[in-house]
Backbone bond lengths (Angstrom), bond angles and torsions (degrees), N, CA, C in turn:
res aa  C-N    CA-C-N  psi(-1)  N-CA   C-N-CA  omega(-1)  CA-C   N-CA-C  phi
1 M - - - 1.461 - - 1.516 109.31 -
2 V 1.341 117.47 136.77 1.455 122.03 178.24 1.518 108.96 -90.93
3 L 1.331 116.07 120.41 1.458 120.46 -179.34 1.520 110.56 -79.76
4 P 1.346 118.13 150.07 1.469 120.46 176.70 1.521 110.24 -60.52
5 R 1.355 115.61 142.43 1.453 119.94 179.42 1.522 108.75 -90.06
6 R 1.354 115.90 103.39 1.466 122.02 177.63 1.522 107.59 -124.09
7 P 1.349 117.69 116.18 1.460 120.92 -175.55 1.522 112.20 -50.41
8 G 1.337 114.69 128.51 1.459 120.20 173.40 1.507 115.74 84.05
9 I 1.341 119.74 -5.37 1.462 118.85 -174.71 1.534 112.47 -128.07
10 S 1.321 117.80 -7.71 1.455 119.57 -175.18 1.526 111.87 -72.44
11 F 1.342 115.95 134.73 1.471 120.69 172.72 1.532 109.71 -57.66
12 C 1.325 115.52 -41.85 1.463 119.95 -176.65 1.525 111.42 -64.21
13 Q 1.344 115.73 -28.72 1.460 118.00 179.02 1.521 110.36 -62.45
14 Y 1.319 117.11 -40.92 1.461 120.63 177.40 1.532 110.70 -64.53
15 T 1.315 116.13 -40.26 1.463 120.23 -179.04 1.527 111.12 -62.69
16 I 1.345 115.19 -45.09 1.463 119.76 -179.33 1.520 110.57 -67.09
17 A 1.342 116.57 -40.72 1.466 120.50 -178.49 1.529 111.04 -64.07
18 D 1.348 117.83 -39.44 1.467 121.01 -179.93 1.529 112.01 -76.96
19 G 1.336 116.36 -26.97 1.456 119.93 179.90 1.511 113.78 72.06
20 Q 1.327 117.11 19.25 1.459 120.30 179.68 1.524 109.47 -149.04
21 T 1.328 115.19 175.15 1.469 120.16 -177.59 1.529 110.49 -61.24
22 L 1.334 115.58 132.77 1.468 121.51 176.91 1.525 108.36 -113.30
23 I 1.345 115.60 124.42 1.461 121.09 178.19 1.531 108.31 -118.17
24 V 1.340 116.79 123.72 1.467 122.24 174.50 1.522 105.67 -122.68
25 E 1.341 115.47 105.09 1.472 119.18 -175.19 1.521 111.25 -74.40
26 N 1.356 117.65 -36.20 1.467 121.44 179.26 1.525 107.53 -146.14
27 A 1.324 116.46 102.54 1.458 121.03 -175.59 1.530 112.00 -62.77
28 E 1.346 117.55 -29.66 1.469 119.66 -179.95 1.531 111.44 -66.62
29 A 1.332 116.27 -25.35 1.464 120.32 -179.01 1.527 112.14 -98.12
30 D 1.329 117.60 4.64 1.469 122.16 -177.85 1.522 108.42 -105.15
31 D 1.348 116.58 120.76 1.464 120.99 -176.59 1.527 112.38 -57.94
32 R 1.317 118.22 -27.75 1.462 120.41 -177.89 1.516 112.22 -72.41
33 F 1.342 116.07 -25.70 1.458 117.66 -170.31 1.526 114.75 -126.31
34 R 1.329 119.41 -4.53 1.470 120.03 -172.95 1.537 112.34 -58.19
35 E 1.349 117.27 -32.46 1.461 120.42 179.83 1.520 112.39 -102.33
36 N 1.286 116.26 10.87 1.458 120.84 179.29 1.526 109.65 -67.52
37 P 1.359 119.00 133.17 1.473 120.93 179.43 1.515 113.73 -57.09
38 L 1.342 116.62 -25.84 1.458 119.20 178.57 1.523 111.61 -75.45
39 V 1.334 115.81 -12.38 1.465 121.68 178.30 1.524 109.80 -101.23
40 T 1.319 116.46 -44.15 1.470 120.57 -178.36 1.514 112.19 -76.76
41 G 1.307 117.05 -21.66 1.466 122.16 179.12 1.507 110.49 -131.80
42 D 1.341 114.72 -170.08 1.460 120.76 -179.12 1.521 109.79 -59.06
43 P 1.320 119.96 132.63 1.477 128.19 12.44 1.524 114.55 -93.53
44 N 1.347 117.84 18.61 1.479 121.67 174.76 1.528 112.18 56.94
45 I 1.312 115.38 53.84 1.459 120.33 -177.73 1.527 110.85 -70.04
46 R 1.320 114.45 134.14 1.460 120.10 172.08 1.541 109.77 -117.34
47 F 1.316 114.29 -46.68 1.467 118.93 -179.22 1.526 109.52 -108.04
48 Y 1.338 115.45 137.29 1.467 120.91 176.54 1.523 108.86 -142.11
49 A 1.327 115.79 132.39 1.473 121.62 172.38 1.521 106.74 -137.04
50 G 1.331 116.48 121.23 1.462 119.88 -177.35 1.521 111.69 -141.89
51 H 1.338 115.45 150.33 1.469 120.97 177.28 1.524 107.68 -131.74
52 P 1.349 118.21 135.62 1.470 120.72 -177.69 1.522 112.04 -69.04
53 M 1.330 114.74 145.88 1.471 121.67 175.35 1.524 106.81 -106.90
54 T 1.331 116.23 106.23 1.457 122.43 -173.24 1.522 109.93 -116.96
55 D 1.347 115.61 134.55 1.465 118.70 -178.88 1.522 110.79 -83.87
56 E 1.345 115.99 -178.86 1.459 120.93 -175.11 1.524 113.30 -67.08
57 D 1.344 116.63 -17.36 1.457 120.79 178.49 1.526 112.77 -93.23
58 G 1.348 116.36 2.48 1.454 120.47 177.87 1.510 114.57 89.17
59 Y 1.334 117.97 6.68 1.465 120.89 179.11 1.525 110.19 -89.07
60 S 1.334 115.30 130.30 1.467 120.15 178.23 1.518 109.54 -84.98
61 L 1.329 115.48 122.63 1.463 120.93 -178.28 1.520 112.28 -92.26
62 G 1.326 117.09 -8.86 1.460 121.82 -177.63 1.517 109.51 150.81
63 T 1.310 116.03 -158.70 1.461 120.71 178.86 1.519 109.59 -137.26
64 L 1.318 114.09 154.44 1.464 120.35 166.98 1.517 105.68 -102.73
65 C 1.331 116.88 119.46 1.467 118.70 -173.14 1.526 112.07 -135.69
66 V 1.315 113.04 159.35 1.471 122.39 175.85 1.524 106.88 -126.55
67 I 1.332 117.15 132.62 1.465 120.37 178.60 1.523 109.48 -129.64
68 D 1.334 114.36 160.60 1.463 119.91 177.51 1.525 108.03 -150.91
69 R 1.335 116.37 156.43 1.458 121.20 177.52 1.522 112.65 -83.62
70 K 1.352 115.19 -4.49 1.463 119.78 -179.74 1.528 109.49 -119.31
71 P 1.348 117.35 147.22 1.476 119.33 175.63 1.529 109.93 -61.89
72 R 1.327 115.03 143.85 1.457 120.22 179.74 1.518 109.45 -145.00
73 K 1.334 115.67 164.29 1.448 122.53 171.17 1.514 107.86 -115.41
74 I 1.336 115.76 158.10 1.452 120.33 -177.46 1.520 108.77 -129.54
75 T 1.320 116.11 138.18 1.465 120.51 179.68 1.527 109.55 -84.95
76 E 1.314 116.29 166.01 1.465 120.37 177.68 1.525 110.79 -64.20
77 E 1.317 115.20 -35.86 1.465 119.09 177.49 1.520 111.11 -62.85
78 Q 1.344 116.37 -41.82 1.458 120.19 178.66 1.533 111.40 -67.30
79 R 1.329 115.99 -35.45 1.463 120.22 176.97 1.538 109.97 -61.72
80 E 1.342 116.29 -44.78 1.451 120.26 179.41 1.529 111.32 -66.31
81 L 1.338 115.11 -35.59 1.454 119.36 177.90 1.527 110.88 -64.45
82 L 1.335 116.76 -41.31 1.464 121.12 177.95 1.533 110.34 -61.43
83 K 1.329 115.70 -45.43 1.467 120.00 178.30 1.531 110.64 -61.39
84 G 1.332 116.70 -42.05 1.464 120.36 179.43 1.519 112.00 -63.11
85 L 1.348 116.28 -40.10 1.467 120.08 178.22 1.526 111.06 -64.76
86 A 1.342 116.27 -40.18 1.465 119.95 178.44 1.528 110.99 -64.06
87 D 1.327 116.18 -42.18 1.462 120.14 179.14 1.532 110.98 -65.54
88 T 1.347 116.15 -37.62 1.463 120.52 178.09 1.524 110.96 -65.18
89 A 1.343 115.53 -43.48 1.464 119.74 178.41 1.533 110.33 -61.29
90 M 1.338 116.21 -40.94 1.465 120.07 178.91 1.520 111.02 -65.14
91 S 1.323 116.81 -37.64 1.464 120.41 177.67 1.522 111.21 -64.30
92 L 1.327 116.41 -38.43 1.464 119.95 177.75 1.525 111.13 -65.18
93 I 1.326 116.43 -39.46 1.470 120.21 177.79 1.525 110.22 -63.46
94 R 1.349 116.09 -43.86 1.464 119.38 178.14 1.527 111.13 -62.49
95 S 1.326 115.87 -40.33 1.468 119.82 179.72 1.527 111.31 -63.30
96 Q 1.335 116.33 -38.89 1.463 119.94 177.72 1.518 110.86 -63.40
97 R 1.343 115.80 -40.72 1.466 119.35 177.89 1.529 110.93 -62.02
98 V 1.331 114.84 -45.89 1.468 119.40 -179.84 1.522 110.32 -62.39
99 N 1.333 116.88 -42.77 1.462 120.70 -179.00 1.521 111.25 -63.52
100 R 1.341 116.83 -39.59 1.466 119.26 177.37 1.522 110.62 -63.33
101 G 1.348 115.62 -40.69 1.462 119.08 177.32 1.518 112.02 -63.85
102 L 1.342 116.03 -42.70 1.461 119.93 179.21 1.529 111.24 -64.50
103 Q 1.322 116.81 -36.54 1.460 120.57 178.78 1.519 111.12 -64.50
104 R 1.350 116.05 -38.63 1.468 119.31 177.70 1.524 110.77 -64.77
105 Y 1.350 115.82 -44.79 1.458 118.90 179.34 1.520 111.12 -65.69
106 R 1.336 117.25 -37.11 1.464 120.90 179.44 1.524 110.10 -65.17
107 R 1.325 115.77 -40.05 1.466 119.21 178.88 1.527 110.41 -65.11
108 F 1.346 115.99 -41.92 1.465 119.73 177.12 1.526 110.01 -59.66
109 F 1.324 117.40 -44.20 1.462 122.63 -179.33 1.527 110.96 -62.99
110 D 1.333 115.96 -45.51 1.462 120.54 -174.26 1.529 112.80 -75.06
111 E 1.338 117.48 -30.46 1.459 120.09 -173.11 1.522 113.61 -103.76
112 S 1.313 118.00 -0.05 1.463 121.04 179.69 1.533 110.65 -63.50
113 L 1.329 115.40 142.96 1.462 121.17 176.99 1.524 110.89 -98.14
114 N 1.324 115.82 29.97 1.454 123.05 170.83 1.527 108.11 -126.28
115 L 1.319 116.21 163.24 1.460 120.67 179.70 1.533 108.21 -80.61
116 L 1.324 117.06 116.07 1.456 122.13 -179.76 1.526 109.33 -118.39
117 C 1.319 116.06 139.29 1.455 119.08 176.22 1.522 110.29 -154.71
118 I 1.328 114.88 157.50 1.459 122.90 173.73 1.520 106.68 -117.77
119 V 1.317 116.32 126.46 1.465 120.61 -178.59 1.521 109.21 -127.64
120 N 1.318 116.79 156.37 1.471 119.24 176.00 1.529 108.92 -80.65
121 M 1.323 116.88 179.62 1.460 120.33 -174.22 1.524 113.05 -70.94
122 Q 1.330 117.06 -9.06 1.465 120.69 174.67 1.536 111.23 -94.37
123 G 1.339 115.63 -0.71 1.456 119.73 178.18 1.511 114.33 86.82
124 V 1.339 117.33 17.14 1.472 121.30 179.57 1.524 108.93 -90.57
125 C 1.322 116.45 131.88 1.463 121.80 -177.38 1.529 111.15 -65.28
126 Q 1.329 115.81 130.84 1.459 122.03 174.44 1.535 111.59 -109.13
127 E 1.330 115.54 -31.51 1.462 120.63 179.64 1.521 108.52 -155.64
128 V 1.331 116.35 142.39 1.470 121.78 177.27 1.524 108.21 -135.79
129 N 1.317 116.97 151.86 1.463 119.06 -179.31 1.534 110.77 -91.62
130 P 1.337 117.21 162.70 1.475 120.67 -176.59 1.527 113.32 -58.23
131 F 1.332 117.94 -35.12 1.466 119.41 -178.27 1.523 111.26 -64.84
132 M 1.332 116.34 -36.03 1.462 119.65 178.24 1.527 109.99 -65.01
133 L 1.326 116.90 -40.59 1.461 120.64 177.55 1.529 110.42 -63.89
134 E 1.322 116.07 -43.32 1.459 120.57 -179.96 1.530 111.45 -64.63
135 K 1.329 115.88 -43.06 1.462 120.01 -176.25 1.534 111.85 -67.67
136 L 1.332 116.49 -37.55 1.463 119.96 -177.32 1.525 113.39 -93.62
137 G 1.343 116.67 -19.54 1.455 119.65 176.04 1.513 115.54 85.30
138 Y 1.346 117.26 11.94 1.469 120.31 -179.35 1.533 110.69 -96.11
139 E 1.334 115.11 158.89 1.455 121.05 166.41 1.531 108.22 -79.04
140 K 1.319 116.08 155.92 1.464 119.73 -176.89 1.529 111.90 -58.21
141 A 1.324 116.15 -41.68 1.463 120.46 -178.31 1.523 111.78 -64.05
142 E 1.335 117.51 -24.37 1.459 120.87 -179.72 1.525 112.21 -75.47
143 L 1.325 116.91 -21.85 1.465 120.78 -179.21 1.525 112.80 -98.71
144 L 1.338 115.85 -35.02 1.462 118.73 -176.53 1.530 111.37 -68.88
145 S 1.305 114.88 146.34 1.468 123.69 177.91 1.535 113.10 63.37
146 R 1.341 116.00 20.31 1.464 120.26 175.12 1.517 109.05 -122.02
147 P 1.321 117.63 143.13 1.472 119.38 177.34 1.528 110.54 -60.59
148 L 1.304 115.50 130.18 1.464 119.69 178.71 1.526 110.81 -61.03
149 M 1.334 115.84 -27.09 1.464 120.81 -178.99 1.523 111.67 -60.50
150 E 1.327 117.90 -24.59 1.462 120.70 179.62 1.524 111.90 -62.59
151 F 1.334 116.10 -23.18 1.461 120.43 -176.36 1.529 111.73 -98.73
152 F 1.347 117.22 0.60 1.459 121.09 177.86 1.529 109.84 -82.84
153 H 1.319 116.29 147.25 1.465 120.63 174.41 1.531 108.49 -60.78
154 P 1.346 118.37 137.41 1.474 120.28 -177.85 1.527 113.77 -53.20
155 D 1.341 117.31 -36.44 1.459 120.01 -179.60 1.528 112.53 -68.83
156 D 1.340 117.47 -20.54 1.465 121.47 -177.51 1.530 112.71 -94.35
157 Q 1.327 116.97 -10.75 1.457 119.71 -173.15 1.530 114.77 -66.68
158 P 1.336 120.60 -40.19 1.473 119.09 178.94 1.525 113.01 -56.52
159 A 1.330 117.11 -45.72 1.468 120.46 178.51 1.525 110.36 -66.72
160 A 1.346 117.37 -35.50 1.464 120.96 -179.68 1.529 111.35 -66.81
161 Y 1.329 116.96 -37.52 1.469 119.62 177.80 1.529 110.92 -64.94
162 K 1.328 116.52 -34.98 1.466 119.37 176.09 1.521 110.98 -64.43
163 E 1.342 116.68 -40.54 1.468 120.10 177.68 1.525 110.85 -64.66
164 L 1.339 116.48 -39.13 1.460 120.49 179.30 1.526 110.57 -63.28
165 A 1.308 116.72 -38.79 1.467 120.80 178.09 1.536 110.40 -64.07
166 K 1.320 117.27 -40.64 1.471 121.15 177.68 1.523 110.72 -64.24
167 L 1.329 116.21 -41.47 1.464 120.10 179.51 1.522 111.02 -61.45
168 N 1.304 117.04 -35.79 1.461 120.90 -179.97 1.526 112.67 -70.29
169 T 1.323 117.24 -11.82 1.470 120.79 174.25 1.524 111.24 -98.33
170 G 1.345 116.69 0.53 1.464 120.35 178.59 1.504 114.85 98.80
171 Q 1.337 117.87 1.18 1.459 120.74 179.61 1.526 110.46 -86.09
172 P 1.330 118.88 129.25 1.465 120.51 179.19 1.517 111.87 -72.98
173 T 1.307 115.73 156.60 1.465 122.44 174.12 1.514 108.75 -99.27
174 I 1.329 116.51 131.58 1.461 121.08 -178.41 1.530 108.91 -130.12
175 K 1.313 115.40 122.37 1.466 123.24 174.32 1.525 112.71 55.73
176 F 1.328 115.71 49.91 1.471 120.30 174.61 1.523 108.68 -92.27
177 E 1.323 116.72 124.92 1.461 121.52 -177.26 1.528 111.47 -102.63
178 N 1.318 114.89 140.11 1.462 120.35 172.20 1.520 109.32 -160.90
179 R 1.309 115.28 176.12 1.463 120.88 178.70 1.528 109.86 -105.49
180 L 1.347 114.85 134.83 1.459 121.67 178.17 1.528 109.16 -109.45
181 R 1.335 115.27 135.45 1.466 119.96 -178.85 1.520 110.91 -84.00
182 R 1.328 115.13 128.50 1.453 121.06 174.34 1.531 109.05 -84.54
183 K 1.317 116.11 167.78 1.457 119.85 -176.78 1.525 111.59 -64.37
184 D 1.353 117.13 -28.64 1.459 119.71 179.96 1.528 112.77 -81.60
185 G 1.347 116.94 3.65 1.458 121.03 177.21 1.513 114.68 94.77
186 S 1.327 117.55 -13.06 1.461 120.59 177.69 1.525 109.54 -79.05
187 Y 1.323 115.66 168.10 1.463 120.60 -178.01 1.523 110.35 -122.45
188 I 1.321 115.35 149.26 1.456 121.21 170.67 1.526 107.98 -121.03
189 W 1.327 115.60 148.39 1.460 121.02 175.44 1.523 109.00 -87.11
190 V 1.330 116.69 133.42 1.462 120.86 178.10 1.528 109.63 -132.51
191 E 1.321 114.83 155.80 1.467 121.59 176.12 1.528 108.07 -120.15
192 W 1.339 116.45 121.30 1.452 122.37 -172.75 1.531 112.40 -98.49
193 N 1.330 114.96 141.67 1.460 123.32 161.64 1.528 105.91 -125.71
194 C 1.319 116.64 129.61 1.465 119.78 -173.11 1.528 110.22 -139.60
195 Q 1.332 115.61 133.21 1.464 121.74 179.89 1.535 109.58 -116.23
196 P 1.342 117.66 119.30 1.473 119.29 179.55 1.528 111.74 -79.50
197 D 1.312 115.93 147.85 1.466 123.81 174.36 1.527 106.03 -123.86
198 L 1.321 115.86 84.58 1.462 120.41 -173.22 1.515 112.54 -63.75
199 E 1.338 116.72 -34.08 1.464 120.31 -177.62 1.523 111.24 -60.28
200 N 1.336 116.03 -39.69 1.466 120.54 -179.15 1.518 112.89 -103.60
201 E 1.337 115.93 9.67 1.467 122.29 175.34 1.526 112.01 53.46
202 Q 1.345 114.86 52.31 1.452 119.76 178.76 1.530 109.40 -151.18
203 M 1.323 115.32 168.29 1.453 121.48 179.04 1.524 109.24 -136.09
204 F 1.322 114.99 144.22 1.460 121.50 177.15 1.527 107.80 -107.95
205 A 1.324 115.80 121.99 1.463 119.73 -173.85 1.524 111.08 -125.55
206 I 1.331 114.92 141.33 1.459 121.83 174.81 1.513 107.96 -131.17
207 A 1.324 116.62 133.88 1.466 121.30 -178.24 1.527 109.29 -125.87
208 Y 1.323 115.27 136.27 1.461 122.52 176.53 1.525 108.91 -101.63
209 D 1.322 116.71 135.57 1.460 120.88 178.67 1.530 108.92 -75.46
210 N 1.334 115.92 109.13 1.466 121.50 -178.81 1.524 112.69 -96.96
211 T 1.321 117.60 6.07 1.460 120.61 -176.12 1.526 112.60 -57.70
212 P 1.345 120.16 -47.42 1.476 119.23 178.97 1.527 112.40 -58.83
213 L 1.344 116.93 -39.99 1.465 119.99 179.14 1.521 110.95 -66.32
214 K 1.351 116.08 -42.47 1.461 119.75 178.25 1.534 110.81 -61.50
215 E 1.322 117.23 -42.15 1.460 120.88 179.72 1.526 110.95 -66.10
216 K 1.337 115.90 -38.74 1.461 119.63 178.15 1.525 111.00 -64.48
217 N 1.333 116.56 -42.84 1.464 120.24 178.28 1.524 111.28 -63.99
218 A 1.340 115.98 -38.52 1.466 119.69 178.49 1.528 110.36 -64.53
219 D 1.350 116.63 -40.17 1.466 120.47 177.30 1.527 110.71 -62.23
220 M 1.329 116.48 -40.17 1.460 120.37 179.36 1.517 111.11 -65.64
221 E 1.329 116.62 -40.90 1.466 120.38 178.40 1.527 110.69 -63.79
222 R 1.338 116.55 -40.08 1.468 119.45 177.66 1.527 110.60 -64.72
223 A 1.335 115.86 -40.61 1.467 119.81 179.75 1.521 110.97 -64.26
224 L 1.335 116.97 -41.27 1.465 120.50 177.92 1.527 111.05 -64.89
225 H 1.325 116.34 -38.58 1.467 120.59 178.33 1.525 110.73 -63.12
226 H 1.336 116.51 -45.02 1.465 120.56 178.82 1.523 110.93 -65.01
227 K 1.337 116.03 -35.54 1.459 119.21 178.15 1.526 110.50 -63.55
228 D 1.342 116.59 -42.92 1.463 120.38 179.50 1.530 111.01 -62.53
229 I 1.335 116.10 -41.09 1.470 119.64 178.66 1.525 110.02 -64.25
230 F 1.345 116.08 -42.91 1.467 120.76 -179.60 1.525 110.68 -61.05
231 L 1.345 116.64 -46.66 1.460 120.09 -179.24 1.522 111.37 -64.68
232 S 1.334 115.96 -37.77 1.468 119.06 178.22 1.520 111.19 -63.66
233 N 1.346 115.29 -43.43 1.468 119.19 178.87 1.519 111.31 -65.60
234 M 1.341 115.93 -43.18 1.461 120.00 -179.86 1.521 110.55 -62.50
235 S 1.313 116.94 -39.57 1.459 120.75 178.68 1.521 110.88 -61.52
236 H 1.333 114.35 -41.59 1.475 118.68 178.65 1.522 110.74 -65.25
237 E 1.345 116.38 -43.29 1.460 120.59 -178.51 1.530 111.11 -64.53
238 I 1.323 115.95 -32.44 1.463 119.44 -179.73 1.523 110.76 -78.52
239 R 1.327 116.78 -40.58 1.459 121.09 -176.93 1.539 112.68 -61.02
240 T 1.338 117.10 -39.98 1.466 120.15 -174.32 1.531 112.76 -59.29
241 P 1.353 119.18 -54.40 1.482 117.59 179.03 1.523 112.38 -68.93
242 M 1.333 117.20 -33.72 1.448 119.13 -178.33 1.534 110.70 -66.68
243 N 1.330 116.25 -38.24 1.464 119.02 177.26 1.529 111.07 -61.64
244 A 1.334 114.62 -36.18 1.480 118.27 178.08 1.524 110.50 -66.31
245 I 1.340 116.18 -42.84 1.469 120.00 179.36 1.522 110.78 -62.00
246 I 1.340 115.75 -43.40 1.461 120.12 -179.81 1.526 110.52 -63.68
247 G 1.332 115.35 -40.21 1.467 119.24 179.62 1.526 111.57 -62.31
248 F 1.349 115.46 -44.42 1.459 118.66 179.29 1.522 111.67 -66.26
249 S 1.331 117.06 -36.20 1.474 119.30 179.15 1.518 110.27 -66.66
250 D 1.327 117.26 -35.13 1.470 120.51 176.67 1.529 110.55 -64.80
251 M 1.337 115.78 -39.36 1.463 119.15 178.75 1.521 111.03 -66.63
252 L 1.325 117.15 -38.99 1.459 120.91 -179.97 1.518 111.51 -65.24
253 E 1.329 117.20 -30.27 1.458 120.55 -179.75 1.538 111.52 -65.25
254 R 1.316 115.90 -19.77 1.462 118.94 -179.43 1.541 112.00 -88.16
255 T 1.325 116.63 -2.80 1.463 121.22 179.61 1.516 109.77 -101.76
256 S 1.351 116.10 163.79 1.471 119.87 177.71 1.523 110.11 -75.01
257 R 1.339 117.63 145.52 1.463 122.29 -176.57 1.526 108.26 -161.44
258 D 1.313 116.12 155.67 1.467 119.61 178.55 1.528 108.99 -86.66
259 A 1.344 116.63 179.42 1.476 121.42 -175.05 1.521 112.03 -63.57
260 R 1.338 115.65 -40.01 1.475 118.19 -178.58 1.519 110.80 -66.29
261 Q 1.343 117.62 -41.93 1.462 121.21 178.05 1.534 111.19 -63.55
262 Q 1.346 115.45 -35.28 1.465 119.25 178.23 1.527 110.91 -64.96
263 D 1.328 116.90 -39.11 1.480 120.33 177.88 1.523 110.37 -62.27
264 F 1.343 116.57 -44.18 1.476 119.25 179.06 1.529 110.67 -62.39
265 L 1.344 114.94 -41.48 1.469 119.57 -178.71 1.528 111.40 -65.27
266 N 1.333 116.26 -40.83 1.473 120.07 177.53 1.529 111.08 -62.27
267 A 1.331 117.25 -41.86 1.464 121.39 179.95 1.525 110.63 -62.33
268 I 1.356 115.68 -42.22 1.480 119.13 179.32 1.514 110.29 -64.65
269 S 1.312 117.27 -42.26 1.460 121.28 -177.49 1.520 111.68 -64.33
270 V 1.351 116.85 -45.82 1.469 120.84 -179.29 1.517 110.79 -65.37
271 A 1.347 116.66 -46.91 1.473 120.35 -178.29 1.518 111.41 -65.30
272 G 1.299 118.00 -34.42 1.457 120.97 -177.27 1.499 113.86 -75.94
273 K 1.335 117.25 -30.25 1.463 120.14 -176.65 1.523 112.92 -80.75
274 K 1.340 119.18 -25.98 1.486 120.99 -177.23 1.511 113.14 -61.99
275 P 1.372 121.12 -50.56 1.473 119.66 -175.27 1.518 113.39 -64.67
276 V 1.351 118.00 -24.52 1.457 118.59 -173.18 1.524 112.31 -103.22
277 G 1.311 117.99 5.18 1.442 120.16 170.36 1.513 115.59 93.28
278 Y 1.349 119.52 10.75 1.462 120.76 176.43 1.515 110.11 -78.70
279 H 1.298 117.51 149.85 1.453 122.49 178.21 1.530 109.88 -127.89
């Protein structure tokens, strides 16, 4: 039964403050409680036995208690039983906390939009998340209990084995890139971050799909290549007529001309030589 929380008068307050089992065989005969409203009025407590429920950090969450309207005595066996029940209740509370935490982590694992997996120290898949299955196109059974290296591009495997060796010494992997084979035979580029857990002989790995970035970079490289070809062609197209103009201006310089014609010829020569690299 949960007693009302009234500052300074609760039986449970004494139990929590003492940090140990509290037994009150007859509250009317106990100086601490004879005038307590819970004794003089409803629920007319006479007998109280309670044990504090304390978590692993030393915080008391309440008490497990037994009350009666009649005075009673309690045996040592019953006292131990009360303590055992309180400890069991506390264990259940701790288990609920752990389960809630595990549920949050499970939801993160299942709903992540990155490739997540747990592998043993030999690189064999133990668990994979749904997004990884979706991205690669495999069934879960096709990935589990198989070396992840089997899905790496052959050209990437030597570097990957070196990373695996480092992981086995406790060193994490950061931003390791390789290609992963999909079920249809195509490959995607991924970037790995992996944390080893040597104590439990496993590794936690997360991979980001870098394929869109790789494709974008490839498009940029192609565009730059085409730009270089265009500029080279344009330079050639410009040089040909300009060389002819320069040649004719050189020939004109060998002929007689007045001052004004010389100025025009000089302007043509200077303007024509700049684009084609003459000095």
